[in-house]
N, C-alpha and C positions, 0 to 999 in steps of 0.2 A: 532878676536876682537869682539866675540859674547857677547852681553850685558846681556843675560839671558839664563839659562839652567834649565830644570825641572829634579829633581832627583826623579825618579820613586820609587826607593827602600826606600828612606827616606820620600817620598811624601812631598817634599819641593821645593821651587823655589829659585834658587841662582841668585842674581843680582850683576852686577858690580857696586859698589858704586861710582856714578859719582860726589858726593860731595867731594871725597878724591883725585880725579885726579887733576893735573897730577903728584903729588908728591908721591902718594901711590896707588898701585893696590890692592884694598880690595874688597872682596865679602861679601854681607850680605845674610842671609838665612831667607826666609819667610816661616813660617809654617801654617799661617792662612790667610784668606782673609783680616783680619784687618791689618796684617803685610804688605801685599801688598799695601793696601790703604795708610798706613803711608809712605811707601817707595815712592809712587807716589807723595803724598803731599809734602814730604821733598826733592823731586828732586833727590833721589838716583837712580831712573830710570826716564828718561825723553825723550822727543821726541814723537810726536804723534803716529807713528807706534809702538814704543817700549812699550808705556804705554797701548796701546790697547791689545797687546799680553800678557803683564804682568797681566792686569785685567782679561783676559781669564783664565790664570793659577790661578788667585785668586779665581775664581769660582770653579775651580777644587779642590782647597784646602778647599773651603767651603763645598763641598760634604762629607768631612770626618765626619762632625758632623750633617749631614742632616738626618731627620727621614726616616724610611723605607716606610711609607705610601706615595704613589705617589703624592697626592695633597699637603701634608705637605712638602714633598721633594721640590716640585716646589716653594712653598712659601718661604722656607728657602733660596733657591738659589736666588730667586728674591730679598729678603731683602739684601743679600750680594751684589748683582748687584747694588742696589740703593746706598749703601754705597760707592762702587767703582766709580759709576757714578758721585758722587758729588765731587770727588777729584780734577778734572781739567775740568771745564765746556766748555772751548773753543775747545779743540782738539776733533774733531768728530770721529776720529778712535776709541777712547775709547767707545763711545756710539755704534758704528758699531760692534765692537767685542763683547760687552756684549749682544747686540740684537741677534747676531748669536748664541751665547752660550745659551741664554735663550730659543730661539726657539727650539734648539736641545734638551735641558733639558726637556721641556714640552712634546715634541713629543715622545721621547724615554721612558720617565718615564710612560706615560699613556699607551703606547703600550706594552713595554717589561719589565717594572719594574725599580726600582731605581738602582739596581746593574748595569744593562745594561746602565742606564743613566750616572752613574759615569764613566764608561768606555768610553762611547761615548763622554762625555765632555772632558776627557783627550785627546782622539784622535783628537777631533776638535781643541783643543788648540795647539797641535803639528802641525796640518795642517795649522793653522793661522800663526804660526811661520815660517814654511817652505815657505808658500805663500809669506810672507813678503820678505824673502831673494830673492826668484825668481823674484818678482816684481821689487825689487831694481836693480837687475842685468839687467833686461830688460830696465828699465829706463836709466841706464848707457849706454846701447847700442844705444837706441834711441837718447839720448842727445849728443852722440859722434859727430854727424854731425853738432852740433851747436858750437863746440869748435875748432877753427882753430889751426894749428901748431904754436907754440910759443906764444899762447894767455896769456894775463894777466887776471886772473879771480878774481873778488871780491866776497866774501861770507859774510854772516851775521849770527850770532848765530852758532849753530852746527846742521847740518842735514846730519851727516855721519853715520857710523856704530853705534856710540854711541846713536843715536836717533832712531835706528831701531833695529831689531834683529841682523842684520849684513849687511855690504856693504854700505848702505846709500842711501839717495835720492839726494839732491843737491851735496853732496860730492861723491855720487855714480857716478854722471856725471863727476866730477873732476877726480875721481879714474879711470874711464874707459878711459878718455883722457890720463892720465899718463901711464896707462898700455899699451895703443896703441902707446906710444912713441911720443906724441904730444908736448913735451918739454914745458909744461905749467908752469906758476908761479902763485901763489895765494896770493892775499892781504886778510888778515884775520881781519875782524872787531872784536875788543875785545868783543863787545856786553855787555855793561853795562845794568843793574847793577849786573847781576849774572856771567858775564865774561865767557859765554859758548864758545865764540870764542877763547879767550886767554887761557883758561884752557883746553878745549876739542878739538876744531878744530885744534889748533896748535899742540896738542899732537898727534892727529890722523895723520895729514899730516907728522909729524916727523916720526911716525912709518912706514908710507908708502914711505918715501923718496921723497916727493913732495916738490920742492922749494917753499918757502913762505916768506912773510913779515907780521908781526903783526903790525896793526895800531889801533889807538884809533878811536872810532866811528866818531868823528868830523873831521877826516882826509880824509874821503872818497871823499868828494867834491874836495879837493885839488888835489888828485891823478887823479881823473877823468878829471879835467880841464886841467891837464898837459899832457893828452893823455896816461896815464899809465895804464888805465883799458880798456879792450876790450869787456868784457861782465860781467854781474852780474848773479849769480845763487844762489837761496835761496830755502828753503823748505817751508812748509805750515802746519798749524794746522787745517784749515778749508777753503774750497773754496766754495763760494756761487754759485748759479745757473747762475748768470750773469758774473762770472769770478772774482769778488772781492776776495781778498786773505787775510786771517788773518794769521799773522806770528809774530815772536818775535818782541817786541817793538823796533822801530828803522828801521824796514824794509820799512815802508812808506817813510821815509826820504831818504833812499837809492834809492828807485824807482823814486822819484821826481828828485833827482840829476842825475840819469842815463838818465831820459827823457830829462832833460835840456842839457845834454852833448851828446845826440844822441847815447847812449850806450844801446845795447839790455839788457833787464831785463827778465830773465827766472825764472820760478818756477818749481821745480821738486817735485812731490808728487804722491802717489798711488791713484787709483780710490776711495779707502776707505776714502780719505780725502775730496772728493767732496760731498757736501751736497745740493742736488737739492731741498730739502724741504725749504731751506732758499733762498729767492729771491735775496737779496743783502747783502753786508757786514754790512749794518746798522742793520741787524737782528741777527748778530753773537754775542753771549754773550762774553764779554771780562773779563777774570779773573783778579781780583784785588788782588795783593799779599801784603805782609807785608811792611810797611814803613821802617822797620829795615833793609831790604835788600838793601835799597838805602842809608841810612845814615851810614851804616857800610860796610866795606869790610873784609871778613873773621873774623868777630867779632870785628874789630878795628874801633872805631868811626872816621868818616871823616867830620862830621858836628857838630855844637854846640849842647850841650845837650838840649833836649826839642823840637828840630826842627821836624816837621811832614813833611813827603814826600809822594808824590803820586807814586803809582807803578802799573800801568796797565801792565800786563805781555805781552800783544799783541797789535798790531795795525792793521788796515785794509788798504791794498793797492788797490785803485780802478782799475778795469779791464783795463781802458784806458792806464795804465802804464805797463801792462804786455804784453811783446812781444810774449810769447808762454808759454804753460804749458806742461811739459814733464811728461808723465805717462807711465805705463807699457803697455798701449795699443797704444802708439804713441805720437807724438808731436801735441798738440791741439792749434789751433789759433782762433782768433775772426772770426765770432761772437761766443762768448763763450756759449751763451744760447743754441746754436745748437750743437756745438762740445762737450761740457761737457755732455749734455743730451744724445747724441749718444753714448759717451764712457761709461756712467753709464748703459745705456740700454744694450749695448753689453756685459758688464761685468756680468750683471744679467742673461742674456741669457746663457752665458757660464757656470755660476755657477749652473743654473737650469738643 
C-alpha cells in the first residue's frame, strides 16, 4: 500500500492518486517540482508524513534544471522549496523535510559541487521515505500496549498507509493490534467535507481485513455514550510544544466527546510532527480551503447556488484532552512540555 515511489530511470515521482480512491487505483507521474506541488495542493497525495517525503522528492526533481554553479544551484533549489512550502501551511512535516533537504543541498554543493549535491539529495529523499516506514512500524509496536483485546476503536480522517509512505500512524496502531490478533473493531468517522474516512480509511481497513463500521461524524457521541467505543486514536499534522494537537477538522469535537465519556484519546505521530518552536496551538497556522469542497460532494451541489461556506481544514485539540501521544520514541504523556522536548532532543541527538 505504498503511496509513492521514485522512478530513478525516468527521474519521476509516482503517486497513488487519492482523489480517485476507493473506486479507482490510479497513479499520477510527477516530472517537476511544480507537478509535485500541484499534487499536494490537489490532495492527490495527502497526510503530513506523505507530503513531507513527496516534497523532498520534489526538490530532487527540481535539480534536473538547476544551474551548475553552486550558488545558483542552491538558489534554484531554495525557490522550488518555497513553492512547495506554500502548498499546505499546517503540516509541519512538510517544512521539516524541506529544511533537511535544503541543508544537505547547501553543504554538499559548496563542498563537492552540484553533481554530488544532486546525488546526495536523491539519497536523502530515499532515506526520509524509509525512515517514515520504520517510524510508523515502531509507533505501531509502542501503541499496541494501549489497545486491549476486543477493543472498539474510533478514528477520524485517514492516518494510515495512505497518509504516510507506508504502514500508517494512527492506523499503524490499529494495524499492529490487528496483526497481533487483538480482535479489534473500528468505528470510522466519515470525516466531512472531504470524506477521508469514508473513502480512504474504510478502503484501507477493508484491504487489511479489519472489522469496521462507517459512521457519520455526528454519530460519534451516540456510540460513545452507549459504551461502544473503548478508545480513540487519531493522527496529527502539527503538535505544539505544550501538547496541543492540530489535526483534521472535527478532531477537537471527537476529543471533547471522548473526555466527556471517559474514553482515552490517543494521538499517533512521528517526532517530525512535533514543532517545539510553536508554544501552543493558538500559534499553529490553519489552512483555509475552498468553500466548494463543502457545498459540493464529488462535484454534485448539496447546497443552494450562491451559498458561501467556511472550510478550515484543521482544528486544534488542547493538550488537556490528549491522554497520550504515541511516537517512534515511545508513548509520551503529560506534562507534554517536558516529554515532547525530551523526545525531540533525543531524536536530534540520534540524527547527529
